[in-house]
Biotite code that builds the C-alpha atoms (Angstrom):
import biotite.structure as struc

atoms = struc.array([
    struc.Atom([-13.646, -2.472, 26.415], chain_id="A", res_id=1, res_name="MET", atom_name="CA", element="C"),
    struc.Atom([-13.711, -3.718, 22.814], chain_id="A", res_id=2, res_name="TRP", atom_name="CA", element="C"),
    struc.Atom([-13.276, -1.207, 20.018], chain_id="A", res_id=3, res_name="ILE", atom_name="CA", element="C"),
    struc.Atom([-13.603, -1.773, 16.263], chain_id="A", res_id=4, res_name="GLY", atom_name="CA", element="C"),
    struc.Atom([-9.915, -2.198, 15.393], chain_id="A", res_id=5, res_name="LEU", atom_name="CA", element="C"),
    struc.Atom([-8.978, -5.709, 14.331], chain_id="A", res_id=6, res_name="TYR", atom_name="CA", element="C"),
    struc.Atom([-6.368, -7.584, 12.337], chain_id="A", res_id=7, res_name="ASP", atom_name="CA", element="C"),
    struc.Atom([-7.647, -9.979, 9.673], chain_id="A", res_id=8, res_name="ASP", atom_name="CA", element="C"),
    struc.Atom([-4.701, -12.345, 9.401], chain_id="A", res_id=9, res_name="ARG", atom_name="CA", element="C"),
    struc.Atom([-6.037, -14.037, 6.291], chain_id="A", res_id=10, res_name="THR", atom_name="CA", element="C"),
    struc.Atom([-5.862, -10.768, 4.353], chain_id="A", res_id=11, res_name="ARG", atom_name="CA", element="C"),
    struc.Atom([-2.680, -10.238, 2.302], chain_id="A", res_id=12, res_name="TRP", atom_name="CA", element="C"),
    struc.Atom([-1.663, -8.378, -0.848], chain_id="A", res_id=13, res_name="LYS", atom_name="CA", element="C"),
    struc.Atom([0.530, -9.066, -3.862], chain_id="A", res_id=14, res_name="TRP", atom_name="CA", element="C"),
    struc.Atom([2.749, -6.066, -4.558], chain_id="A", res_id=15, res_name="SER", atom_name="CA", element="C"),
    struc.Atom([2.146, -6.445, -8.306], chain_id="A", res_id=16, res_name="LEU", atom_name="CA", element="C"),
    struc.Atom([-1.140, -4.696, -9.007], chain_id="A", res_id=17, res_name="GLY", atom_name="CA", element="C"),
    struc.Atom([-2.031, -4.565, -5.300], chain_id="A", res_id=18, res_name="ASP", atom_name="CA", element="C"),
    struc.Atom([-4.036, -7.765, -5.782], chain_id="A", res_id=19, res_name="GLN", atom_name="CA", element="C"),
    struc.Atom([-5.886, -9.272, -2.821], chain_id="A", res_id=20, res_name="ASP", atom_name="CA", element="C"),
    struc.Atom([-4.801, -12.622, -1.417], chain_id="A", res_id=21, res_name="TYR", atom_name="CA", element="C"),
    struc.Atom([-6.702, -14.695, 1.160], chain_id="A", res_id=22, res_name="LYS", atom_name="CA", element="C"),
    struc.Atom([-4.996, -17.423, 3.152], chain_id="A", res_id=23, res_name="VAL", atom_name="CA", element="C"),
    struc.Atom([-6.965, -20.639, 2.753], chain_id="A", res_id=24, res_name="GLY", atom_name="CA", element="C"),
    struc.Atom([-8.672, -19.486, -0.443], chain_id="A", res_id=25, res_name="GLN", atom_name="CA", element="C"),
    struc.Atom([-5.877, -18.598, -2.845], chain_id="A", res_id=26, res_name="ASN", atom_name="CA", element="C"),
    struc.Atom([-2.983, -20.814, -3.889], chain_id="A", res_id=27, res_name="TYR", atom_name="CA", element="C"),
    struc.Atom([-0.108, -21.114, -1.430], chain_id="A", res_id=28, res_name="GLY", atom_name="CA", element="C"),
    struc.Atom([2.561, -23.638, -0.417], chain_id="A", res_id=29, res_name="THR", atom_name="CA", element="C"),
    struc.Atom([3.007, -22.482, 3.180], chain_id="A", res_id=30, res_name="TRP", atom_name="CA", element="C"),
    struc.Atom([5.464, -24.197, 5.488], chain_id="A", res_id=31, res_name="TYR", atom_name="CA", element="C"),
    struc.Atom([3.850, -26.116, 8.386], chain_id="A", res_id=32, res_name="GLY", atom_name="CA", element="C"),
    struc.Atom([1.971, -23.656, 10.637], chain_id="A", res_id=33, res_name="PRO", atom_name="CA", element="C"),
    struc.Atom([2.874, -20.612, 8.570], chain_id="A", res_id=34, res_name="ASP", atom_name="CA", element="C"),
    struc.Atom([1.770, -17.938, 8.367], chain_id="A", res_id=35, res_name="PRO", atom_name="CA", element="C"),
    struc.Atom([1.984, -17.704, 12.170], chain_id="A", res_id=36, res_name="ASP", atom_name="CA", element="C"),
    struc.Atom([2.966, -14.014, 12.524], chain_id="A", res_id=37, res_name="PHE", atom_name="CA", element="C"),
    struc.Atom([5.528, -14.768, 15.212], chain_id="A", res_id=38, res_name="TRP", atom_name="CA", element="C"),
    struc.Atom([6.011, -11.802, 17.550], chain_id="A", res_id=39, res_name="ASP", atom_name="CA", element="C"),
    struc.Atom([3.615, -9.790, 15.343], chain_id="A", res_id=40, res_name="ASN", atom_name="CA", element="C"),
    struc.Atom([6.485, -9.043, 12.985], chain_id="A", res_id=41, res_name="LYS", atom_name="CA", element="C"),
    struc.Atom([6.204, -11.619, 10.191], chain_id="A", res_id=42, res_name="GLU", atom_name="CA", element="C"),
    struc.Atom([4.293, -9.720, 7.536], chain_id="A", res_id=43, res_name="ASN", atom_name="CA", element="C"),
    struc.Atom([6.262, -10.551, 4.363], chain_id="A", res_id=44, res_name="CYS", atom_name="CA", element="C"),
    struc.Atom([6.777, -13.789, 2.445], chain_id="A", res_id=45, res_name="THR", atom_name="CA", element="C"),
    struc.Atom([9.882, -15.697, 1.500], chain_id="A", res_id=46, res_name="GLY", atom_name="CA", element="C"),
    struc.Atom([10.231, -18.397, -1.162], chain_id="A", res_id=47, res_name="PHE", atom_name="CA", element="C"),
    struc.Atom([12.461, -21.259, -0.031], chain_id="A", res_id=48, res_name="SER", atom_name="CA", element="C"),
    struc.Atom([14.878, -23.297, -2.115], chain_id="A", res_id=49, res_name="SER", atom_name="CA", element="C"),
    struc.Atom([12.310, -26.105, -2.055], chain_id="A", res_id=50, res_name="THR", atom_name="CA", element="C"),
    struc.Atom([9.447, -23.921, -3.306], chain_id="A", res_id=51, res_name="GLY", atom_name="CA", element="C"),
    struc.Atom([7.793, -23.632, 0.105], chain_id="A", res_id=52, res_name="ILE", atom_name="CA", element="C"),
    struc.Atom([6.605, -20.240, 1.349], chain_id="A", res_id=53, res_name="TRP", atom_name="CA", element="C"),
    struc.Atom([7.274, -18.875, 4.834], chain_id="A", res_id=54, res_name="PHE", atom_name="CA", element="C"),
    struc.Atom([6.229, -15.697, 6.617], chain_id="A", res_id=55, res_name="ASP", atom_name="CA", element="C"),
    struc.Atom([9.058, -13.662, 8.083], chain_id="A", res_id=56, res_name="VAL", atom_name="CA", element="C"),
    struc.Atom([9.939, -10.165, 9.215], chain_id="A", res_id=57, res_name="SER", atom_name="CA", element="C"),
    struc.Atom([10.063, -7.753, 6.283], chain_id="A", res_id=58, res_name="CYS", atom_name="CA", element="C"),
    struc.Atom([13.440, -6.526, 7.577], chain_id="A", res_id=59, res_name="TYR", atom_name="CA", element="C"),
    struc.Atom([15.148, -9.899, 7.248], chain_id="A", res_id=60, res_name="SER", atom_name="CA", element="C"),
    struc.Atom([17.781, -10.182, 4.513], chain_id="A", res_id=61, res_name="LEU", atom_name="CA", element="C"),
    struc.Atom([17.182, -12.393, 1.460], chain_id="A", res_id=62, res_name="TYR", atom_name="CA", element="C"),
    struc.Atom([17.605, -12.342, -2.270], chain_id="A", res_id=63, res_name="GLY", atom_name="CA", element="C"),
    struc.Atom([14.629, -11.559, -4.480], chain_id="A", res_id=64, res_name="ALA", atom_name="CA", element="C"),
    struc.Atom([12.530, -13.094, -7.221], chain_id="A", res_id=65, res_name="VAL", atom_name="CA", element="C"),
    struc.Atom([11.632, -10.299, -9.641], chain_id="A", res_id=66, res_name="CYS", atom_name="CA", element="C"),
    struc.Atom([9.141, -10.417, -12.492], chain_id="A", res_id=67, res_name="TYR", atom_name="CA", element="C"),
    struc.Atom([9.564, -8.794, -15.905], chain_id="A", res_id=68, res_name="ASP", atom_name="CA", element="C"),
    struc.Atom([6.358, -8.446, -17.915], chain_id="A", res_id=69, res_name="ASP", atom_name="CA", element="C"),
    struc.Atom([8.193, -7.590, -21.153], chain_id="A", res_id=70, res_name="GLU", atom_name="CA", element="C"),
    struc.Atom([9.435, -11.145, -21.691], chain_id="A", res_id=71, res_name="GLU", atom_name="CA", element="C"),
    struc.Atom([7.653, -12.309, -19.440], chain_id="A", res_id=72, res_name="PRO", atom_name="CA", element="C"),
    struc.Atom([9.913, -14.201, -17.074], chain_id="A", res_id=73, res_name="HIS", atom_name="CA", element="C"),
    struc.Atom([11.268, -14.386, -13.525], chain_id="A", res_id=74, res_name="TYR", atom_name="CA", element="C"),
    struc.Atom([14.689, -13.187, -12.437], chain_id="A", res_id=75, res_name="ILE", atom_name="CA", element="C"),
    struc.Atom([16.460, -14.391, -9.301], chain_id="A", res_id=76, res_name="VAL", atom_name="CA", element="C"),
    struc.Atom([18.560, -11.673, -7.636], chain_id="A", res_id=77, res_name="VAL", atom_name="CA", element="C"),
    struc.Atom([21.194, -13.061, -5.269], chain_id="A", res_id=78, res_name="GLN", atom_name="CA", element="C"),
    struc.Atom([22.003, -9.813, -3.418], chain_id="A", res_id=79, res_name="ASN", atom_name="CA", element="C"),
    struc.Atom([20.461, -9.914, 0.054], chain_id="A", res_id=80, res_name="THR", atom_name="CA", element="C"),
    struc.Atom([18.171, -7.062, 1.068], chain_id="A", res_id=81, res_name="MET", atom_name="CA", element="C"),
    struc.Atom([15.032, -6.317, 3.074], chain_id="A", res_id=82, res_name="THR", atom_name="CA", element="C"),
    struc.Atom([11.610, -6.875, 1.501], chain_id="A", res_id=83, res_name="TRP", atom_name="CA", element="C"),
    struc.Atom([11.197, -3.141, 0.982], chain_id="A", res_id=84, res_name="TYR", atom_name="CA", element="C"),
    struc.Atom([14.613, -2.877, -0.689], chain_id="A", res_id=85, res_name="GLU", atom_name="CA", element="C"),
    struc.Atom([13.778, -5.890, -2.856], chain_id="A", res_id=86, res_name="ALA", atom_name="CA", element="C"),
    struc.Atom([10.509, -4.251, -3.892], chain_id="A", res_id=87, res_name="LEU", atom_name="CA", element="C"),
    struc.Atom([12.307, -1.073, -4.901], chain_id="A", res_id=88, res_name="GLN", atom_name="CA", element="C"),
    struc.Atom([15.011, -3.026, -6.731], chain_id="A", res_id=89, res_name="TYR", atom_name="CA", element="C"),
    struc.Atom([12.560, -5.117, -8.764], chain_id="A", res_id=90, res_name="CYS", atom_name="CA", element="C"),
    struc.Atom([10.456, -2.107, -9.661], chain_id="A", res_id=91, res_name="ARG", atom_name="CA", element="C"),
    struc.Atom([13.536, -0.135, -10.694], chain_id="A", res_id=92, res_name="SER", atom_name="CA", element="C"),
    struc.Atom([15.117, -2.854, -12.853], chain_id="A", res_id=93, res_name="HIS", atom_name="CA", element="C"),
    struc.Atom([12.139, -4.956, -13.953], chain_id="A", res_id=94, res_name="TYR", atom_name="CA", element="C"),
    struc.Atom([8.396, -4.806, -13.238], chain_id="A", res_id=95, res_name="THR", atom_name="CA", element="C"),
    struc.Atom([7.837, -5.904, -9.637], chain_id="A", res_id=96, res_name="ASP", atom_name="CA", element="C"),
    struc.Atom([8.452, -8.639, -7.106], chain_id="A", res_id=97, res_name="LEU", atom_name="CA", element="C"),
    struc.Atom([7.048, -11.954, -8.290], chain_id="A", res_id=98, res_name="ALA", atom_name="CA", element="C"),
    struc.Atom([3.441, -12.945, -7.793], chain_id="A", res_id=99, res_name="SER", atom_name="CA", element="C"),
    struc.Atom([2.793, -16.693, -7.604], chain_id="A", res_id=100, res_name="VAL", atom_name="CA", element="C"),
    struc.Atom([-0.873, -17.385, -8.405], chain_id="A", res_id=101, res_name="PRO", atom_name="CA", element="C"),
    struc.Atom([-0.670, -21.134, -9.009], chain_id="A", res_id=102, res_name="ASN", atom_name="CA", element="C"),
    struc.Atom([1.490, -24.264, -8.888], chain_id="A", res_id=103, res_name="ALA", atom_name="CA", element="C"),
    struc.Atom([2.709, -23.827, -12.471], chain_id="A", res_id=104, res_name="ALA", atom_name="CA", element="C"),
    struc.Atom([4.232, -20.425, -11.687], chain_id="A", res_id=105, res_name="GLU", atom_name="CA", element="C"),
    struc.Atom([5.659, -21.755, -8.435], chain_id="A", res_id=106, res_name="ASN", atom_name="CA", element="C"),
    struc.Atom([7.421, -24.503, -10.411], chain_id="A", res_id=107, res_name="ASP", atom_name="CA", element="C"),
    struc.Atom([8.845, -21.958, -12.879], chain_id="A", res_id=108, res_name="LYS", atom_name="CA", element="C"),
    struc.Atom([10.521, -20.099, -10.034], chain_id="A", res_id=109, res_name="ILE", atom_name="CA", element="C"),
    struc.Atom([11.674, -23.324, -8.384], chain_id="A", res_id=110, res_name="LEU", atom_name="CA", element="C"),
    struc.Atom([13.349, -24.372, -11.659], chain_id="A", res_id=111, res_name="ALA", atom_name="CA", element="C"),
    struc.Atom([15.651, -21.327, -11.306], chain_id="A", res_id=112, res_name="LEU", atom_name="CA", element="C"),
    struc.Atom([17.149, -22.937, -8.178], chain_id="A", res_id=113, res_name="ASN", atom_name="CA", element="C"),
    struc.Atom([16.798, -19.889, -5.944], chain_id="A", res_id=114, res_name="PRO", atom_name="CA", element="C"),
    struc.Atom([18.141, -19.648, -2.425], chain_id="A", res_id=115, res_name="ALA", atom_name="CA", element="C"),
    struc.Atom([15.614, -18.274, 0.069], chain_id="A", res_id=116, res_name="ASP", atom_name="CA", element="C"),
    struc.Atom([14.267, -15.154, -1.619], chain_id="A", res_id=117, res_name="ALA", atom_name="CA", element="C"),
    struc.Atom([11.511, -12.567, -1.368], chain_id="A", res_id=118, res_name="TRP", atom_name="CA", element="C"),
    struc.Atom([8.302, -12.722, -3.379], chain_id="A", res_id=119, res_name="ILE", atom_name="CA", element="C"),
    struc.Atom([5.660, -9.995, -3.504], chain_id="A", res_id=120, res_name="GLY", atom_name="CA", element="C"),
    struc.Atom([3.184, -11.313, -0.934], chain_id="A", res_id=121, res_name="LEU", atom_name="CA", element="C"),
    struc.Atom([2.863, -9.075, 2.131], chain_id="A", res_id=122, res_name="HIS", atom_name="CA", element="C"),
    struc.Atom([0.289, -7.678, 4.537], chain_id="A", res_id=123, res_name="ARG", atom_name="CA", element="C"),
    struc.Atom([-0.587, -4.505, 6.429], chain_id="A", res_id=124, res_name="TYR", atom_name="CA", element="C"),
    struc.Atom([-1.397, -5.437, 10.062], chain_id="A", res_id=125, res_name="PRO", atom_name="CA", element="C"),
    struc.Atom([-3.995, -3.493, 12.047], chain_id="A", res_id=126, res_name="TRP", atom_name="CA", element="C"),
    struc.Atom([-4.963, -1.584, 8.926], chain_id="A", res_id=127, res_name="SER", atom_name="CA", element="C"),
    struc.Atom([-8.782, -1.486, 9.171], chain_id="A", res_id=128, res_name="HIS", atom_name="CA", element="C"),
    struc.Atom([-11.608, -0.719, 11.540], chain_id="A", res_id=129, res_name="TRP", atom_name="CA", element="C"),
    struc.Atom([-14.684, -2.928, 11.575], chain_id="A", res_id=130, res_name="SER", atom_name="CA", element="C"),
    struc.Atom([-16.632, -0.347, 9.526], chain_id="A", res_id=131, res_name="ASP", atom_name="CA", element="C"),
    struc.Atom([-14.114, -0.800, 6.707], chain_id="A", res_id=132, res_name="GLY", atom_name="CA", element="C"),
    struc.Atom([-12.309, 2.509, 7.179], chain_id="A", res_id=133, res_name="SER", atom_name="CA", element="C"),
    struc.Atom([-8.501, 2.670, 7.233], chain_id="A", res_id=134, res_name="SER", atom_name="CA", element="C"),
    struc.Atom([-6.791, 2.785, 10.609], chain_id="A", res_id=135, res_name="ALA", atom_name="CA", element="C"),
    struc.Atom([-4.581, 5.867, 10.775], chain_id="A", res_id=136, res_name="THR", atom_name="CA", element="C"),
    struc.Atom([-4.343, 6.157, 14.589], chain_id="A", res_id=137, res_name="PHE", atom_name="CA", element="C"),
    struc.Atom([-2.916, 3.305, 16.687], chain_id="A", res_id=138, res_name="LEU", atom_name="CA", element="C"),
    struc.Atom([-2.560, 4.150, 20.374], chain_id="A", res_id=139, res_name="ASN", atom_name="CA", element="C"),
    struc.Atom([-0.777, 0.964, 21.474], chain_id="A", res_id=140, res_name="TRP", atom_name="CA", element="C"),
    struc.Atom([0.100, 0.402, 25.097], chain_id="A", res_id=141, res_name="GLY", atom_name="CA", element="C"),
    struc.Atom([3.719, -0.420, 26.052], chain_id="A", res_id=142, res_name="PRO", atom_name="CA", element="C"),
    struc.Atom([4.915, -3.559, 24.280], chain_id="A", res_id=143, res_name="GLY", atom_name="CA", element="C"),
    struc.Atom([1.706, -3.913, 22.271], chain_id="A", res_id=144, res_name="GLU", atom_name="CA", element="C"),
    struc.Atom([0.654, -5.681, 20.134], chain_id="A", res_id=145, res_name="PRO", atom_name="CA", element="C"),
    struc.Atom([2.286, -8.678, 21.789], chain_id="A", res_id=146, res_name="ASN", atom_name="CA", element="C"),
    struc.Atom([0.625, -11.894, 20.614], chain_id="A", res_id=147, res_name="SER", atom_name="CA", element="C"),
    struc.Atom([3.174, -14.631, 19.895], chain_id="A", res_id=148, res_name="HIS", atom_name="CA", element="C"),
    struc.Atom([2.355, -17.082, 17.170], chain_id="A", res_id=149, res_name="GLY", atom_name="CA", element="C"),
    struc.Atom([-0.953, -18.887, 16.878], chain_id="A", res_id=150, res_name="GLY", atom_name="CA", element="C"),
    struc.Atom([-3.359, -19.912, 14.137], chain_id="A", res_id=151, res_name="PRO", atom_name="CA", element="C"),
    struc.Atom([-4.513, -17.797, 11.222], chain_id="A", res_id=152, res_name="VAL", atom_name="CA", element="C"),
    struc.Atom([-7.328, -16.061, 13.068], chain_id="A", res_id=153, res_name="ALA", atom_name="CA", element="C"),
    struc.Atom([-8.355, -12.434, 13.549], chain_id="A", res_id=154, res_name="PRO", atom_name="CA", element="C"),
    struc.Atom([-6.957, -10.507, 16.463], chain_id="A", res_id=155, res_name="ARG", atom_name="CA", element="C"),
    struc.Atom([-9.096, -7.867, 18.125], chain_id="A", res_id=156, res_name="CYS", atom_name="CA", element="C"),
    struc.Atom([-8.347, -4.761, 20.166], chain_id="A", res_id=157, res_name="VAL", atom_name="CA", element="C"),
    struc.Atom([-9.520, -3.663, 23.588], chain_id="A", res_id=158, res_name="LYS", atom_name="CA", element="C"),
    struc.Atom([-8.988, -0.169, 24.945], chain_id="A", res_id=159, res_name="MET", atom_name="CA", element="C"),
    struc.Atom([-8.170, 0.775, 28.512], chain_id="A", res_id=160, res_name="SER", atom_name="CA", element="C"),
    struc.Atom([-10.867, 3.115, 29.803], chain_id="A", res_id=161, res_name="VAL", atom_name="CA", element="C"),
    struc.Atom([-8.336, 4.791, 32.109], chain_id="A", res_id=162, res_name="THR", atom_name="CA", element="C"),
    struc.Atom([-5.350, 5.336, 29.813], chain_id="A", res_id=163, res_name="SER", atom_name="CA", element="C"),
    struc.Atom([-6.961, 5.060, 26.355], chain_id="A", res_id=164, res_name="GLY", atom_name="CA", element="C"),
    struc.Atom([-4.194, 2.649, 25.315], chain_id="A", res_id=165, res_name="SER", atom_name="CA", element="C"),
    struc.Atom([-4.852, -0.211, 22.866], chain_id="A", res_id=166, res_name="PHE", atom_name="CA", element="C"),
    struc.Atom([-4.151, -3.892, 23.615], chain_id="A", res_id=167, res_name="PHE", atom_name="CA", element="C"),
    struc.Atom([-4.455, -6.813, 21.205], chain_id="A", res_id=168, res_name="ASP", atom_name="CA", element="C"),
    struc.Atom([-6.504, -9.728, 22.459], chain_id="A", res_id=169, res_name="GLU", atom_name="CA", element="C"),
    struc.Atom([-8.229, -12.960, 21.442], chain_id="A", res_id=170, res_name="GLU", atom_name="CA", element="C"),
    struc.Atom([-11.561, -12.015, 19.880], chain_id="A", res_id=171, res_name="CYS", atom_name="CA", element="C"),
    struc.Atom([-13.500, -14.696, 21.792], chain_id="A", res_id=172, res_name="GLY", atom_name="CA", element="C"),
    struc.Atom([-12.926, -13.196, 25.240], chain_id="A", res_id=173, res_name="LEU", atom_name="CA", element="C"),
    struc.Atom([-15.642, -11.220, 27.016], chain_id="A", res_id=174, res_name="LEU", atom_name="CA", element="C"),
    struc.Atom([-15.379, -7.483, 27.610], chain_id="A", res_id=175, res_name="TYR", atom_name="CA", element="C"),
    struc.Atom([-17.608, -4.464, 27.600], chain_id="A", res_id=176, res_name="ASN", atom_name="CA", element="C"),
    struc.Atom([-17.690, -2.661, 24.267], chain_id="A", res_id=177, res_name="PHE", atom_name="CA", element="C"),
    struc.Atom([-18.171, 0.746, 22.691], chain_id="A", res_id=178, res_name="ALA", atom_name="CA", element="C"),
    struc.Atom([-20.546, 1.332, 19.769], chain_id="A", res_id=179, res_name="CYS", atom_name="CA", element="C"),
    struc.Atom([-20.866, 4.266, 17.452], chain_id="A", res_id=180, res_name="GLN", atom_name="CA", element="C"),
    struc.Atom([-23.501, 5.511, 15.078], chain_id="A", res_id=181, res_name="ARG", atom_name="CA", element="C"),
    struc.Atom([-23.219, 7.690, 12.030], chain_id="A", res_id=182, res_name="ASN", atom_name="CA", element="C"),
    struc.Atom([-24.037, 11.293, 12.766], chain_id="A", res_id=183, res_name="LEU", atom_name="CA", element="C"),
    struc.Atom([-26.329, 13.095, 10.380], chain_id="A", res_id=184, res_name="ASN", atom_name="CA", element="C"),
    struc.Atom([-24.430, 15.545, 8.261], chain_id="A", res_id=185, res_name="GLN", atom_name="CA", element="C"),
    struc.Atom([-25.576, 19.105, 8.798], chain_id="A", res_id=186, res_name="ARG", atom_name="CA", element="C"),
    struc.Atom([-24.687, 21.965, 6.484], chain_id="A", res_id=187, res_name="SER", atom_name="CA", element="C"),
    struc.Atom([-25.439, 25.655, 6.688], chain_id="A", res_id=188, res_name="THR", atom_name="CA", element="C"),
    struc.Atom([-25.307, 27.831, 3.595], chain_id="A", res_id=189, res_name="PHE", atom_name="CA", element="C"),
    struc.Atom([-26.575, 31.143, 2.349], chain_id="A", res_id=190, res_name="LYS", atom_name="CA", element="C"),
    struc.Atom([-28.692, 31.797, -0.715], chain_id="A", res_id=191, res_name="ILE", atom_name="CA", element="C"),
    struc.Atom([-29.832, 35.051, -2.243], chain_id="A", res_id=192, res_name="LYS", atom_name="CA", element="C"),
    struc.Atom([-33.343, 35.210, -3.710], chain_id="A", res_id=193, res_name="ILE", atom_name="CA", element="C"),
    struc.Atom([-34.504, 38.077, -5.910], chain_id="A", res_id=194, res_name="SER", atom_name="CA", element="C"),
    struc.Atom([-38.292, 38.319, -5.859], chain_id="A", res_id=195, res_name="SER", atom_name="CA", element="C"),
    struc.Atom([-41.062, 40.871, -5.535], chain_id="A", res_id=196, res_name="GLU", atom_name="CA", element="C"),
    struc.Atom([-42.980, 38.419, -3.320], chain_id="A", res_id=197, res_name="ALA", atom_name="CA", element="C"),
    struc.Atom([-43.255, 38.915, 0.417], chain_id="A", res_id=198, res_name="ASP", atom_name="CA", element="C"),
    struc.Atom([-40.522, 36.630, 1.743], chain_id="A", res_id=199, res_name="MET", atom_name="CA", element="C"),
    struc.Atom([-42.077, 36.653, 5.203], chain_id="A", res_id=200, res_name="THR", atom_name="CA", element="C"),
    struc.Atom([-45.277, 35.104, 3.834], chain_id="A", res_id=201, res_name="ASP", atom_name="CA", element="C"),
    struc.Atom([-45.428, 31.456, 5.028], chain_id="A", res_id=202, res_name="PRO", atom_name="CA", element="C"),
    struc.Atom([-47.006, 30.325, 1.755], chain_id="A", res_id=203, res_name="GLU", atom_name="CA", element="C"),
    struc.Atom([-44.178, 31.883, -0.249], chain_id="A", res_id=204, res_name="VAL", atom_name="CA", element="C"),
    struc.Atom([-41.678, 30.162, 2.018], chain_id="A", res_id=205, res_name="GLY", atom_name="CA", element="C"),
    struc.Atom([-43.428, 26.817, 1.553], chain_id="A", res_id=206, res_name="ARG", atom_name="CA", element="C"),
    struc.Atom([-43.314, 27.101, -2.233], chain_id="A", res_id=207, res_name="GLN", atom_name="CA", element="C"),
    struc.Atom([-39.621, 27.987, -2.213], chain_id="A", res_id=208, res_name="ILE", atom_name="CA", element="C"),
    struc.Atom([-38.825, 25.035, 0.032], chain_id="A", res_id=209, res_name="LEU", atom_name="CA", element="C"),
    struc.Atom([-40.656, 22.704, -2.350], chain_id="A", res_id=210, res_name="GLU", atom_name="CA", element="C"),
    struc.Atom([-38.610, 24.037, -5.256], chain_id="A", res_id=211, res_name="GLN", atom_name="CA", element="C"),
    struc.Atom([-35.386, 23.570, -3.284], chain_id="A", res_id=212, res_name="LEU", atom_name="CA", element="C"),
    struc.Atom([-36.321, 19.976, -2.436], chain_id="A", res_id=213, res_name="HIS", atom_name="CA", element="C"),
    struc.Atom([-37.106, 19.267, -6.090], chain_id="A", res_id=214, res_name="ALA", atom_name="CA", element="C"),
    struc.Atom([-33.767, 20.693, -7.207], chain_id="A", res_id=215, res_name="LYS", atom_name="CA", element="C"),
    struc.Atom([-31.847, 18.689, -4.608], chain_id="A", res_id=216, res_name="LEU", atom_name="CA", element="C"),
    struc.Atom([-33.683, 15.533, -5.657], chain_id="A", res_id=217, res_name="ALA", atom_name="CA", element="C"),
    struc.Atom([-32.540, 16.123, -9.257], chain_id="A", res_id=218, res_name="GLU", atom_name="CA", element="C"),
    struc.Atom([-28.980, 16.157, -7.915], chain_id="A", res_id=219, res_name="LEU", atom_name="CA", element="C"),
    struc.Atom([-29.530, 12.902, -6.031], chain_id="A", res_id=220, res_name="GLY", atom_name="CA", element="C"),
    struc.Atom([-29.716, 14.513, -2.571], chain_id="A", res_id=221, res_name="VAL", atom_name="CA", element="C"),
    struc.Atom([-32.564, 13.048, -0.517], chain_id="A", res_id=222, res_name="THR", atom_name="CA", element="C"),
    struc.Atom([-33.644, 12.948, 3.118], chain_id="A", res_id=223, res_name="GLY", atom_name="CA", element="C"),
    struc.Atom([-32.967, 16.635, 3.627], chain_id="A", res_id=224, res_name="THR", atom_name="CA", element="C"),
    struc.Atom([-34.572, 18.884, 6.217], chain_id="A", res_id=225, res_name="ASN", atom_name="CA", element="C"),
    struc.Atom([-34.313, 22.553, 5.304], chain_id="A", res_id=226, res_name="ILE", atom_name="CA", element="C"),
    struc.Atom([-34.955, 25.519, 7.536], chain_id="A", res_id=227, res_name="SER", atom_name="CA", element="C"),
    struc.Atom([-34.289, 29.224, 7.247], chain_id="A", res_id=228, res_name="TRP", atom_name="CA", element="C"),
    struc.Atom([-32.730, 31.017, 10.174], chain_id="A", res_id=229, res_name="VAL", atom_name="CA", element="C"),
    struc.Atom([-32.696, 34.778, 10.693], chain_id="A", res_id=230, res_name="LEU", atom_name="CA", element="C"),
    struc.Atom([-29.554, 36.537, 11.890], chain_id="A", res_id=231, res_name="LYS", atom_name="CA", element="C"),
    struc.Atom([-30.873, 36.595, 15.463], chain_id="A", res_id=232, res_name="ASP", atom_name="CA", element="C"),
    struc.Atom([-31.261, 32.792, 15.421], chain_id="A", res_id=233, res_name="GLY", atom_name="CA", element="C"),
    struc.Atom([-35.051, 32.756, 15.070], chain_id="A", res_id=234, res_name="GLN", atom_name="CA", element="C"),
    struc.Atom([-36.347, 30.045, 12.767], chain_id="A", res_id=235, res_name="VAL", atom_name="CA", element="C"),
    struc.Atom([-37.916, 31.866, 9.868], chain_id="A", res_id=236, res_name="PHE", atom_name="CA", element="C"),
    struc.Atom([-39.369, 28.882, 8.008], chain_id="A", res_id=237, res_name="HIS", atom_name="CA", element="C"),
    struc.Atom([-38.849, 25.136, 8.211], chain_id="A", res_id=238, res_name="LYS", atom_name="CA", element="C"),
    struc.Atom([-40.107, 21.947, 6.652], chain_id="A", res_id=239, res_name="ASP", atom_name="CA", element="C"),
    struc.Atom([-43.478, 20.752, 7.841], chain_id="A", res_id=240, res_name="GLN", atom_name="CA", element="C"),
    struc.Atom([-44.217, 17.029, 8.218], chain_id="A", res_id=241, res_name="PRO", atom_name="CA", element="C"),
    struc.Atom([-45.213, 15.743, 4.815], chain_id="A", res_id=242, res_name="ARG", atom_name="CA", element="C"),
    struc.Atom([-47.439, 12.813, 3.967], chain_id="A", res_id=243, res_name="LYS", atom_name="CA", element="C"),
    struc.Atom([-45.815, 10.003, 1.988], chain_id="A", res_id=244, res_name="THR", atom_name="CA", element="C"),
])
């Protein structure tokens, strides 16, 4: 059955400032079909000697294009390293890996005659659920995710109802699905009231509840349902339906 985990393949990030980047909306000089996420491993971006970008495994070895905001200018580093090593190197010696927001900046880097080198564009695959929350648990089945190449399109996740394992799949296929709804938050707390009034009097209880509701409303807490419970579990006093 379908679950809410998906991979938005148009969603990338620049390492400098953690800025969002959308394939097809923001500037890019991608090579041919790239980004194609071959073997689900190409999540970082290289800058070719011709100024063309290509997606590639972050563990490949290339030089780096760093950016220094004190000048500002770009620096080509010839030493080959992984994308993560290049990120650490640029941040240690300069400001960050290069961001390339437009053709003018792309030409500035190209004028430095770099060999294939890392720039700061990268992505976090399978990082969000459909409700927008971060994915911290990924129960992939053996060999998953296993899509090979393809267009820039979201990939979705089905779950085996027998093993609980996750499998990536084309989003347009037909499966059963699981929904969820937000559960109402319920809190229990104790308060101590000093009063000469008879606390078992229903009218006294009603007045106190109204005061509690008013105080919570001042704090921006609405939609509450308050009840008092005795130690033996008997409901002592609870909200009555109110006209609105």
